[in-house]
C-alpha positions in Angstrom: 9.2 -15.9 8.3 6.7 -16.0 5.4 7.5 -18.2 2.4 8.8 -16.7 -0.9 5.3 -16.7 -2.5 3.9 -14.5 0.3 6.9 -12.2 0.2 6.5 -11.8 -3.6 2.8 -11.0 -3.3 3.5 -8.5 -0.5 6.0 -6.8 -2.8 3.5 -6.8 -5.7 0.9 -5.1 -3.5 3.4 -2.5 -2.5 4.3 -1.9 -6.1 0.6 -1.5 -7.0 0.1 0.9 -4.1 3.1 3.0 -5.2 1.9 3.0 -8.9 -1.6 4.1 -7.9 -0.2 6.8 -5.5 2.1 8.2 -8.2 -0.8 8.1 -10.8 -2.9 10.2 -8.3 0.1 12.6 -8.0 0.5 12.1 -4.3 3.6 12.0 -2.2 4.1 9.2 0.4 3.6 11.8 3.1 0.3 13.0 1.6 -1.0 9.4 1.1 0.1 8.4 4.7 -1.6 11.5 6.1 -4.9 10.9 4.2 -4.9 7.3 5.2 -4.1 7.9 8.9 -1.0 5.7 8.7 2.4 6.8 10.0 4.9 7.6 7.2 7.3 5.0 8.3 4.6 2.3 8.3 3.3 3.5 5.0 6.8 3.4 3.5 7.3 -0.2 4.8 4.0 -1.2 3.2 5.0 0.2 -0.2 8.4 -1.4 0.0 6.8 -4.8 0.8 8.6 -5.0 4.1 5.3 -5.0 6.2 2.1 -6.9 6.1 -0.7 -4.4 6.3 -3.9 -5.2 8.0 -7.0 -5.2 5.8 -8.2 -2.0 7.5 -5.0 -0.3 6.5 -5.3 -1.4 2.9 -8.9 -0.1 2.8 -7.7 3.3 4.2 -4.9 3.4 1.7 -7.2 2.6 -1.2 -9.6 5.3 -0.1 -6.8 7.9 0.4 -5.5 7.3 -3.1 -8.9 7.1 -4.6 -8.8 3.6 -6.1 -10.8 0.4 -5.5 -9.2 -2.0 -3.0 -9.2 -4.6 -5.7 -6.8 -2.5 -7.7 -4.2 -2.8 -4.9 -4.6 -6.5 -4.1 -6.0 -8.1 -7.3 -3.9 -10.3 -9.5 
């Protein structure tokens, strides 16, 4: 089980993904489809319940149209 700092950062990344997706006027379904990630997995990433691999984060950033640093930066 990850420590609280890791869980908090995972939730923060999910929040940034959600905000960027909404700004791009995309549904979760559309963003998941564009990124090649299953909707359930995509939802878990946005909710901060899953630890996405770097490849998945890159695909999400590309699908939404934002730099990767916007999703993971502090």
